[in-house]
C-alpha positions in Angstrom: -10.2 -5.2 -36.4 -9.3 -5.8 -32.7 -8.6 -3.3 -29.9 -5.0 -2.4 -29.4 -3.1 -2.6 -26.1 -2.6 1.1 -26.2 -6.4 1.7 -26.5 -7.1 -0.6 -23.6 -4.4 1.2 -21.6 -5.9 4.6 -22.3 -9.3 3.4 -21.1 -7.8 1.9 -17.9 -6.0 5.1 -17.1 -9.2 7.1 -17.8 -11.0 5.1 -15.2 -8.1 5.3 -12.7 -7.6 9.0 -12.9 -11.2 10.1 -13.5 -10.6 12.7 -16.3 -9.2 12.8 -19.8 -6.6 15.4 -18.9 -5.2 13.5 -15.9 -5.3 10.2 -17.8 -3.3 11.8 -20.7 -0.7 13.1 -18.2 -0.3 9.6 -16.8 0.0 8.1 -20.3 2.5 10.9 -21.3 0.4 11.9 -24.3 -1.7 14.9 -25.1 -5.4 15.0 -24.2 -6.5 14.9 -27.9 -4.3 11.9 -28.5 -5.9 10.0 -25.6 -9.4 11.1 -26.6 -8.7 9.9 -30.1 -7.5 6.5 -28.8 -10.7 6.0 -26.8 -12.8 7.0 -29.8 -11.0 4.4 -31.9 -11.7 1.8 -29.3 -15.4 2.7 -29.4 -15.4 2.3 -33.2 -13.8 -1.1 -32.9 -16.4 -2.2 -30.3 -19.3 -0.5 -32.1 -20.6 1.2 -28.9 -19.6 4.1 -26.6 -17.5 3.1 -23.6 -17.8 6.5 -21.8 -20.9 8.7 -21.2 -19.6 12.1 -22.2 -22.9 13.8 -21.3 -22.3 13.9 -17.6 -19.7 15.4 -15.3 -16.6 13.2 -14.8 -15.9 9.8 -16.3 -19.0 7.5 -16.3 -18.6 4.2 -18.0 -21.3 2.6 -20.1 -22.2 -1.1 -19.7 -19.9 -1.8 -22.7 -17.2 0.3 -21.1 -17.4 -1.6 -17.8 -17.0 -4.9 -19.6 -14.1 -3.4 -21.7 -12.3 -2.4 -18.6 -12.8 -5.7 -16.9 -11.6 -7.7 -19.9 -9.0 -5.1 -20.9 -7.3 -5.3 -17.5 -7.0 -9.1 -17.9 -5.4 -8.6 -21.3 -3.0 -5.9 -20.1 -2.0 -8.1 -17.1 -1.2 -11.0 -19.4 0.8 -8.7 -21.7 2.7 -7.4 -18.7 3.3 -11.0 -17.6 4.8 -11.7 -21.0 7.2 -8.8 -20.8 8.3 -9.5 -17.3 8.8 -13.2 -18.0 10.9 -12.4 -21.0 13.1 -10.0 -19.1 13.6 -12.4 -16.2 14.0 -15.6 -18.3 16.7 -17.7 -16.6 17.1 -15.0 -13.9 14.2 -15.3 -11.4 13.5 -12.4 -9.1 15.5 -9.8 -11.0 14.1 -6.4 -12.0 10.7 -5.1 -10.9 8.5 -7.2 -8.6 5.3 -5.6 -7.2 4.4 -7.2 -3.8 1.4 -6.4 -1.7 1.4 -7.0 2.1 -1.3 -6.8 4.7 -0.9 -4.5 7.6 -0.9 -7.3 10.2 2.1 -8.9 8.5 4.2 -6.1 7.0 5.8 -4.5 10.1 6.6 -7.9 11.7 7.8 -10.2 8.9 9.4 -7.7 6.4 12.2 -6.5 8.7 13.6 -10.0 8.9 12.7 -11.1 5.4 14.0 -8.1 3.4 17.7 -8.5 4.3 17.4 -12.2 3.2 15.9 -11.1 -0.1 18.5 -8.4 -0.7 21.3 -10.9 -0.1 19.9 -13.7 -2.3 18.5 -11.5 -5.1 20.6 -8.4 -5.4 19.1 -7.5 -8.8 15.5 -7.6 -7.4 13.7 -4.2 -7.3 10.9 -4.9 -4.9 7.9 -2.4 -4.9 5.8 -2.8 -1.7 2.2 -1.9 -1.2 0.5 -2.2 2.2 -3.2 -2.6 2.1 -6.2 -4.7 3.3 -6.6 -8.2 1.9 -9.6 -7.6 -0.4 -7.9 -4.7 -2.1 -4.6 -6.6 -2.6 -6.5 -9.5 -4.1 -8.4 -7.2 -6.5 -5.0 -5.7 -7.5 -3.6 -9.2 -8.1 -6.5 -10.1 -10.3 -6.3 -6.8 -12.3 -2.5 -7.2 -12.8 -1.6 -4.2 -10.6 0.4 -6.5 -8.4 2.6 -9.5 -9.1 2.1 -11.2 -5.8 0.7 -10.5 -2.3 1.7 -11.6 1.2 -1.7 -12.4 2.9 -3.1 -14.5 5.7 -5.4 -17.6 5.3 -8.1 -18.6 5.7 -9.5 -16.3 3.0 -11.3 -16.7 -0.3 -8.6 -17.2 -2.9 -10.5 -18.4 -6.0 -8.4 -17.9 -9.1 -5.1 -17.6 -7.1 -2.3 -19.9 -6.2 -0.4 -19.7 -2.9 2.9 -20.9 -1.3 3.2 -21.1 2.5 5.6 -18.8 4.3 4.8 -19.8 7.9 2.0 -20.7 10.2 1.4 -18.0 12.8 -0.3 -18.8 16.1 -2.8 -16.5 17.7 -2.2 -15.7 21.4 -4.4 -14.2 24.1 -3.6 -10.7 25.1 -4.9 -9.2 28.4 -4.0 -6.3 30.7 -1.3 -6.9 33.3 -2.9 -8.1 36.5 -5.9 -9.6 34.7 -7.5 -12.6 36.4 -6.2 -14.9 33.6 -2.5 -14.0 34.1 -2.4 -16.5 37.0 -2.6 -19.3 34.4 0.2 -20.3 32.0 -2.4 -20.8 29.2 -6.1 -20.0 28.7 -9.0 -21.1 26.5 -11.1 -19.0 24.2 -14.0 -19.5 26.6 -12.0 -18.0 29.4 -12.2 -14.7 27.6 -15.9 -14.6 27.7 -17.2 -11.8 29.9 -14.5 -9.4 28.9 -14.7 -6.8 26.3 -13.3 -8.2 23.0 -11.1 -5.7 21.1 -10.9 -6.4 17.4 -9.3 -4.7 14.4 -11.6 -2.6 12.3 -13.8 -4.3 9.7 -11.8 -5.2 6.6 -8.9 -6.8 8.4 -8.8 -10.5 7.8 -7.4 -11.0 11.3 -10.7 -9.7 12.7 -12.5 -12.6 11.1 -9.8 -15.1 12.3 -10.2 -13.9 15.9 -14.0 -14.1 15.7 -13.8 -17.6 14.4 -11.4 -18.6 17.2 -13.8 -17.3 19.8 -16.8 -18.9 18.1 -18.5 -15.6 17.4 -20.3 -14.2 14.4 -19.1 -10.9 12.9 -21.3 -8.1 14.4 -23.7 -6.3 12.2 -22.1 -3.2 10.6 -24.7 -1.0 12.4 -23.2 -1.8 15.8 -19.7 -3.0 15.0 -17.3 -1.3 17.4 -20.0 -0.5 19.9 -20.8 -1.9 23.4 -19.8 -5.6 23.1 -17.1 -5.2 20.5 -14.4 -2.5 20.4 -12.5 -1.9 17.2 -8.9 -0.7 16.8 -7.2 0.7 13.7 -4.0 -1.3 14.0 -2.3 -4.0 16.1 -0.2 -1.3 17.8 -3.4 0.6 18.8 -5.0 -2.6 19.8 -2.4 -3.6 22.4 -2.4 -0.1 23.8 -6.1 -0.4 24.3 -5.7 -3.8 26.0 -2.9 -2.4 28.2 -5.2 0.4 29.2 -7.7 -2.1 30.6 -10.4 -1.6 27.9 -10.6 -5.4 27.1 -8.8 -8.5 25.8 -7.9 -9.7 22.4 -6.0 -12.3 20.3 -2.8 -11.2 18.6 -0.4 -13.0 16.1 2.7 -14.6 17.6 4.9 -13.1 14.9 3.8 -9.6 16.1 4.6 -10.6 19.7 8.0 -12.0 18.7 8.7 -8.7 17.0 8.1 -6.8 20.2 4.5 -5.7 19.7 3.6 -6.0 23.4 6.8 -4.5 24.9 5.5 -1.0 25.0 2.2 -1.7 26.7 1.1 -3.1 30.1 0.0 -6.4 28.4 0.4 -10.0 29.3 0.4 -12.7 26.6 -0.7 -16.3 27.1 -1.0 -19.2 24.6 -4.4 -20.8 24.1 -5.1 -24.4 25.3 -5.4 -27.4 23.0 -4.9 -27.1 19.3 -3.8 -23.4 19.1 -5.6 -21.3 16.5 -3.4 -20.0 13.8 -3.4 -18.3 10.4 -1.3 -19.3 7.4 0.9 -16.6 6.0 1.3 -17.2 2.3 2.5 -15.5 -0.9 -0.4 -15.5 -3.4 -0.4 -14.8 -7.2 -2.8 -15.1 -10.1 -3.3 -18.7 -11.2 -1.4 -19.2 -14.4 0.7 -16.1 -14.0 4.2 -16.3 -15.4 5.4 -14.8 -12.1 4.1 -17.9 -10.2 7.5 -19.6 -9.9 9.0 -16.3 -8.6 6.1 -16.1 -6.1 7.0 -19.6 -4.8 10.7 -18.7 -4.7 9.8 -15.5 -2.8 7.9 -17.6 -0.2 10.8 -20.0 0.1 13.2 -17.2 0.8 10.9 -15.7 3.4 10.9 -19.0 5.2 14.6 -18.6 5.9 15.3 -18.4 9.6 16.6 -15.3 11.3 20.3 -15.0 10.7 20.1 -16.7 7.3 21.6 -13.8 5.4 24.7 -14.9 3.6 
């Protein structure tokens, strides 16, 4: 006997919601029904998946492995359903897309009208989150694709390029470097470097551009490195004279620096950049749609038909 998809789904919901009652509500079944389903799964596996002797939901080692493998199975099953529904009609119906915060407010306003025009039957569900959480959601099947920035570790994923986004120097108006039409990363040495908080991939991109190592967590955001919660906060901090930073060109083009006393300059030589891509699970049936989504997002401004 093998586990059923329903049993695996009950276990997944139990982990996500942390209690039998909330998991049952999410599954639209009674609590005894969900409990019986988990017990049947334990009989099939021959071992407990949940430790019922403690408060809350505590997975056993078998339970953790069942969740990991079960999520993969459920993701494949969902792929099958979605592929069948959209056969011959790509980008119709539900499509769950994750987007990182340093891309969402700047690319989506120009990309979404193009997508609505080209794919009127597409129901796009957006989730904004940090890269590592979006990739985890991709691998678990909670997302169909994600709009992220490279370089980043993408083992087990496939990607399609949307655009290459240059990084530009940002400094307070009247800063010594505003007298030049362009600057180098070394020119920024001696100034406070303002970064996004730990977890944003743009933080690592900026540190790499400046040839710096990520600061230890114990002193991140203190003394020599100041951390911001968002790009909008970051430019306000730069405009207030707290330091300098590097910001994405797409954000500047979208008006990021207009509300702050900030000057923007390109970097000399081969300008540093990040690649904005659509990523999906390797082998996913939604892969062709992810590539089509990237192609549509590459459309220039004014491309809505």
